[in-house]
C-alpha positions, 0 to 999 in steps of 0.5 A: 557958356560963351559962344567962343568957348562953344565953337572951340568945343565944337571944332575939338569934337569935329577933329576928335570925330575925323581922327576916329574915322581915320583910325576905323578906315586904317584899321579896315585897310590894314586888315583887308590888305597885307601890307607887310614891311620888306623885312617880313618874309613869307617864310623863314628858313632855319638850319638845325644844327647841333641841337642837344636832345631834351634841350630848348633852343631859340632860333631868331631871324628878323623879328621872329623867335622860334623854339625847337626842342629835339626830344628823346624817346623817354620824353616822348613817352612821358609826354604821351602819358602824363596829363594830370598836370595840364591845363588843356591836355588835349589842346582843344583851346590852342592855336596850332595847325591841323598837323599838330593836333595830337598829344605831342602838338608836332609833325614829327614826334622827335621835334617840337616847334613853337613861337618862343614867347609865353602866352601868360604875359607874352614874355620870352621862354627859358628852360629849367629842368624839362620845363619851359618857363616864361621869363617874366611870369608864373606860366610853365609848359611841358615839352609838347608846349602844354600849359602846366596847372598853376595859380593862373590859367593860361593857354598852351604855346602857339604853334607856327605852320612849319615843315622840316627837310627830309633829314631834318637839317632845315626848318621852314616857318610860315608866319 
């Protein structure tokens, strides 16, 4: 190998090494310090008006999409007793706040809240006959966000940290 090609190769290797070090340091700083853009807020408030019973509604603010379902007594009873078609019925492998570690995966039985993104391919969710379906994949979920059995395995929907106003007129999300 000629000396000019060798010097070029050494220079390229040095530049690559420097880029790797810079990327590593950026990653460390990014995880160590919460540098949020001004558009990202510490909490989001949504007004809960005109939510039909047993229908999914997606609420959007900035880059956050939240799914809310107001469940009927019949839906609650069905969710409490149907576990045979679920991949993770007890939500043991799910990401959710402590208050959502129950069969209904919610802080209040009548309302289900989750991020409006599926866990299989990360696509938006759609509503189809008492089920939530990932728009671009085969993932299906019940009204508690639990993954239904199918050909593929995927996790239950992710539940954010949230709370309601006393009269359920406002939902506050802390992402």
